[in-house]
C-alpha positions in Angstrom: -2.9 -173.1 69.0 -2.8 -169.7 67.4 0.6 -168.2 66.5 1.2 -164.7 67.8 2.3 -161.9 65.4 5.7 -160.8 66.5 7.3 -157.6 65.3 9.7 -159.6 63.1 6.9 -161.4 61.4 5.0 -158.2 60.9 8.1 -156.5 59.3 8.7 -159.5 57.0 5.1 -159.5 56.0 5.1 -155.8 55.2 8.3 -156.2 53.2 7.0 -159.1 51.2 3.8 -157.2 50.6 5.7 -154.1 49.5 7.8 -156.2 47.1 4.8 -157.9 45.5 3.1 -154.5 45.2 6.2 -152.9 43.6 6.6 -155.8 41.2 3.0 -155.6 40.2 3.2 -151.8 39.6 6.4 -152.1 37.5 4.8 -154.9 35.5 1.7 -152.7 34.9 3.8 -149.8 33.7 6.2 -152.0 31.6 9.3 -151.1 33.6 10.3 -154.2 35.4 14.1 -153.4 35.8 15.2 -155.3 32.6 15.7 -153.8 29.1 16.3 -155.9 26.1 18.6 -154.5 23.4 18.7 -155.9 19.8 21.6 -155.7 17.4 20.3 -152.6 15.7 19.6 -150.8 19.0 21.6 -148.9 21.6 20.8 -148.4 25.3 21.1 -145.1 27.0 21.2 -145.3 30.8 20.1 -142.2 32.8 21.2 -142.0 36.4 18.5 -139.9 38.0 20.6 -139.3 41.1 23.6 -137.8 39.3 22.0 -136.9 36.0 24.7 -138.7 34.0 24.0 -140.4 30.7 25.9 -143.5 29.4 25.4 -145.4 26.1 25.8 -149.1 25.8 25.5 -150.8 22.3 26.0 -154.4 23.5 23.0 -156.5 22.5 21.2 -158.5 25.2 19.4 -158.0 28.5 20.4 -155.0 30.6 19.2 -154.6 34.2 18.7 -151.3 35.9 17.2 -150.0 39.2 13.7 -148.6 38.6 13.0 -145.1 39.9 16.8 -144.6 40.4 17.7 -145.2 36.8 15.9 -144.7 33.5 16.8 -146.5 30.3 16.0 -145.6 26.7 16.5 -147.9 23.8 17.2 -146.1 20.5 17.1 -147.4 17.0 20.4 -147.0 15.1 19.5 -148.7 11.8 20.4 -146.9 8.6 18.0 -144.3 7.2 17.7 -143.4 3.5 17.0 -139.8 2.7 16.4 -139.2 -1.0 16.0 -135.9 -3.0 14.1 -136.7 -6.1 14.7 -140.1 -7.7 12.4 -142.9 -8.4 12.1 -146.6 -7.6 12.2 -148.2 -4.1 10.7 -146.1 -1.4 13.2 -144.6 1.1 12.6 -143.6 4.6 12.0 -140.0 3.4 11.8 -138.6 -0.1 11.8 -134.9 -0.9 11.9 -132.8 -4.1 14.9 -132.9 -6.3 17.9 -130.6 -5.6 18.1 -127.4 -7.7 21.3 -125.5 -7.6 22.0 -121.9 -8.8 25.5 -121.8 -10.3 28.1 -119.0 -9.9 26.9 -117.4 -13.2 23.3 -117.4 -12.1 22.2 -120.4 -14.3 20.2 -123.2 -12.6 20.8 -126.9 -12.9 19.4 -129.8 -11.0 20.5 -133.2 -9.6 17.6 -135.5 -10.2 18.6 -137.9 -7.4 20.6 -137.3 -4.3 20.7 -140.0 -1.7 22.0 -139.7 1.9 22.4 -142.7 4.2 22.5 -141.8 7.9 22.3 -143.6 11.2 22.3 -142.8 14.9 25.9 -142.8 16.2 26.0 -145.4 18.9 28.9 -143.8 20.7 27.0 -140.5 20.9 23.5 -141.9 21.5 23.3 -139.9 24.8 23.9 -136.7 22.9 21.2 -137.6 20.4 18.7 -138.4 23.2 19.2 -135.1 24.9 19.4 -133.1 21.6 16.4 -134.4 19.7 15.1 -137.6 21.4 17.0 -140.0 19.1 14.0 -141.2 17.2 14.0 -142.0 13.5 11.7 -139.1 12.7 13.8 -136.5 14.5 16.9 -137.8 12.7 15.2 -137.4 9.3 14.0 -133.9 10.3 17.6 -132.8 11.1 18.9 -134.3 7.9 16.2 -132.5 5.9 17.1 -129.2 7.7 20.8 -129.4 6.8 21.1 -131.4 3.5 19.6 -128.9 1.0 21.5 -125.7 2.1 24.8 -127.6 2.5 24.5 -129.2 -1.0 23.5 -125.9 -2.6 26.5 -124.1 -1.0 28.9 -126.9 -2.1 27.8 -127.1 -5.7 26.8 -123.4 -6.2 30.5 -122.4 -6.6 30.5 -124.1 -10.1 29.0 -122.9 -13.3 27.0 -125.4 -15.4 30.0 -125.8 -17.8 32.2 -126.6 -14.8 30.0 -129.0 -12.9 29.8 -131.4 -15.9 33.5 -132.2 -15.3 33.8 -135.3 -13.1 36.6 -133.8 -11.1 34.5 -130.8 -10.0 31.5 -132.9 -9.2 33.7 -135.2 -7.1 35.2 -132.2 -5.3 31.8 -130.7 -4.6 30.5 -134.0 -3.3 33.5 -134.3 -1.0 33.0 -130.8 0.4 29.3 -131.4 1.0 30.0 -134.7 2.7 32.6 -133.2 5.0 30.4 -130.2 6.0 27.2 -132.2 6.4 28.9 -134.9 8.4 30.3 -132.2 10.7 26.9 -130.6 11.3 25.1 -133.9 11.9 27.8 -135.2 14.2 26.9 -132.5 16.7 23.5 -134.1 17.0 24.8 -137.6 17.4 24.0 -138.6 13.8 26.5 -140.3 11.5 26.6 -139.6 7.7 27.4 -143.0 6.1 27.1 -142.1 2.4 26.3 -139.3 0.0 25.7 -140.1 -3.6 24.8 -137.5 -6.3 23.5 -138.2 -9.8 24.7 -136.4 -12.9 23.5 -132.8 -13.2 20.6 -131.9 -15.6 20.1 -128.7 -17.5 17.5 -127.0 -19.7 17.2 -128.7 -23.1 19.1 -126.0 -25.0 21.8 -125.7 -22.5 22.0 -129.5 -22.3 22.5 -129.6 -26.0 25.2 -127.0 -25.8 26.9 -128.9 -23.0 26.7 -132.1 -25.0 28.4 -130.4 -28.0 31.0 -129.0 -25.6 31.5 -132.4 -24.1 32.0 -133.9 -27.5 34.4 -131.2 -28.4 36.3 -131.7 -25.2 36.4 -135.4 -25.9 37.8 -134.7 -29.3 40.4 -132.4 -27.7 41.3 -135.1 -25.2 41.5 -137.7 -28.0 43.7 -135.5 -30.2 45.9 -134.7 -27.2 46.1 -138.4 -26.4 47.1 -139.1 -30.0 49.6 -136.2 -29.9 51.1 -137.6 -26.8 51.2 -141.0 -28.4 53.0 -139.6 -31.4 55.4 -137.8 -29.1 55.9 -140.9 -27.1 56.4 -142.9 -30.3 58.8 -140.3 -31.6 60.6 -140.3 -28.3 60.8 -144.1 -28.5 62.1 -143.9 -32.0 64.7 -141.3 -31.0 65.6 -143.4 -28.0 65.9 -146.5 -30.2 68.0 -144.4 -32.7 70.1 -143.1 -29.9 70.7 -146.6 -28.6 71.5 -147.8 -32.1 74.0 -145.0 -32.5 75.5 -145.7 -29.2 75.9 -149.3 -30.0 77.4 -148.4 -33.4 79.7 -145.9 -31.7 80.8 -148.6 -29.2 81.4 -151.0 -32.1 83.5 -148.3 -33.8 85.4 -147.6 -30.6 86.1 -151.3 -30.3 87.2 -151.5 -33.9 89.4 -148.4 -33.4 90.9 -149.9 -30.3 91.6 -153.1 -32.2 93.0 -151.1 -35.2 95.2 -149.2 -32.8 96.4 -152.4 -31.2 97.1 -153.9 -34.6 98.8 -150.7 -35.8 101.0 -150.7 -32.7 101.8 -154.4 -33.3 102.5 -153.7 -37.0 104.6 -150.7 -36.1 106.6 -152.7 -33.6 107.0 -155.5 -36.2 108.0 -152.9 -38.8 110.5 -151.3 -36.5 111.9 -154.7 -35.6 112.0 -155.8 -39.3 113.5 -152.4 -40.3 116.2 -152.8 -37.6 116.9 -156.3 -38.8 117.1 -155.3 -42.4 119.2 -152.2 -41.6 121.5 -154.4 -39.5 121.7 -156.9 -42.4 122.3 -154.1 -44.9 125.0 -152.6 -42.7 126.6 -155.9 -42.2 126.5 -156.6 -46.0 127.8 -153.1 -46.8 130.6 -153.6 -44.2 131.4 -157.0 -45.7 131.4 -155.5 -49.2 133.5 -152.6 -48.1 136.0 -155.0 -46.4 136.1 -157.2 -49.5 136.7 -154.2 -51.8 139.3 -152.8 -49.5 141.0 -156.2 -49.4 140.8 -156.4 -53.2 142.0 -152.9 -53.6 144.9 -153.7 -51.3 145.7 -156.7 -53.4 145.5 -154.7 -56.6 147.6 -151.9 -55.0 150.2 -154.4 -54.0 150.3 -156.0 -57.4 150.4 -152.6 -59.2 153.1 -151.5 -56.8 155.0 -154.7 -57.7 154.4 -154.0 -61.4 155.5 -150.5 -61.0 158.6 -151.5 -59.2 159.4 -154.0 -61.8 158.8 -151.5 -64.5 161.0 -149.0 -62.8 163.6 -151.6 -62.4 163.4 -152.4 -66.1 163.7 -148.7 -66.9 166.7 -148.4 -64.7 168.2 -151.4 -66.5 167.5 -149.9 -69.9 168.9 -146.6 -68.8 172.0 -148.3 -67.7 172.5 -150.1 -71.1 172.3 -146.8 -73.1 171.8 -146.4 -76.9 172.8 -150.0 -77.7 169.7 -151.3 -76.0 167.5 -148.8 -77.8 168.9 -149.8 -81.2 168.6 -153.4 -80.4 165.0 -152.8 -79.6 164.5 -151.0 -82.9 166.1 -153.7 -84.8 163.8 -156.1 -83.1 160.9 -154.0 -84.1 162.1 -153.7 -87.8 162.4 -157.5 -88.0 158.7 -157.6 -87.7 158.2 -155.2 -90.7 157.5 -156.7 -94.1 158.0 -155.1 -97.5 156.3 -155.8 -101.0 158.4 -155.0 -104.1 156.7 -153.9 -107.3 158.1 -152.9 -110.7 158.9 -149.2 -111.3 156.4 -149.1 -114.3 153.6 -150.0 -112.1 154.6 -147.3 -109.7 154.6 -144.7 -112.4 151.2 -145.8 -113.7 149.9 -145.6 -110.3 151.1 -142.1 -109.8 149.8 -141.0 -113.2 146.3 -142.5 -112.7 143.7 -140.0 -111.6 142.8 -139.8 -108.0 140.1 -142.2 -106.9 141.0 -144.9 -109.4 143.0 -147.7 -108.1 144.5 -150.6 -110.0 146.5 -152.7 -107.7 148.2 -151.6 -104.5 151.7 -151.4 -103.3 152.8 -152.4 -99.9 155.5 -149.8 -99.8 158.9 -148.7 -101.2 162.3 -147.5 -100.0 
């Protein structure tokens, strides 16, 4: 029994046929609604209805609605752009960088390397701006790098660019300016390295001699600073030694003052004791002499009184007492008697000659 084709079955058949036809067409054009994103890629989704662009850097499979959305997978691996140089092949190599200094002299950097990559967060900007391919990225780098580097290093004369500080400053200025310009196109500057500058042979020789002279100046200045530092150290050591000696002297002075005060106190005490002892001895001596004088005075007064009494007694007795006293005195006188002839001879003998002696005559 034949089945009748109902409208529902007809609609389902048409829908299935349309789906199979759509899948076959998408498969033929390579746009089946699924995009695979690797670790080094970024997906940019374009909403055809609203015109908005969104970037997604998560690796894996990303689905989208065909004909309503478009997806673009961009490569964000690092690109090496080299000016000059030798060795391994970069993604793009161009002639070496020649710079005209402020004084008009030329010098060159034999190798300048830039490493850039597509900025994943600004992949949509890169897609709209230049397509986001590796070739377009390198073309933009080639357009900006040389003028920016020449402007950054052209402010230095050859004798100035040999100084590491100036070279580092120029590199930093070029990195900042080139990074700012490339960022507008969704490109990220990862690294900028610049080799030593090269000059004409005669100028190079002059610079070498100048460098040697500057190194000698630096060495001499270092030695001078070392001598100054050594002198400062010696002065500091001498100052510390003098301070220690001064502190020792101050301690000795304080000890001497303490001992002097102690000795002074002891001397005062001893002097006071000795003075008190001398005063006591003098007082005792004075008292002893006074007592002795009083005794002598009393004795002499007694003797004087007795003598006065005796005088009074003698005065009362009168001449008899005096004569008695004279008789008593005469009793004590002795006489020697000699012949008269001897007396005459003695008187007739010259003066100075003696022959015998006479006790006396009446």
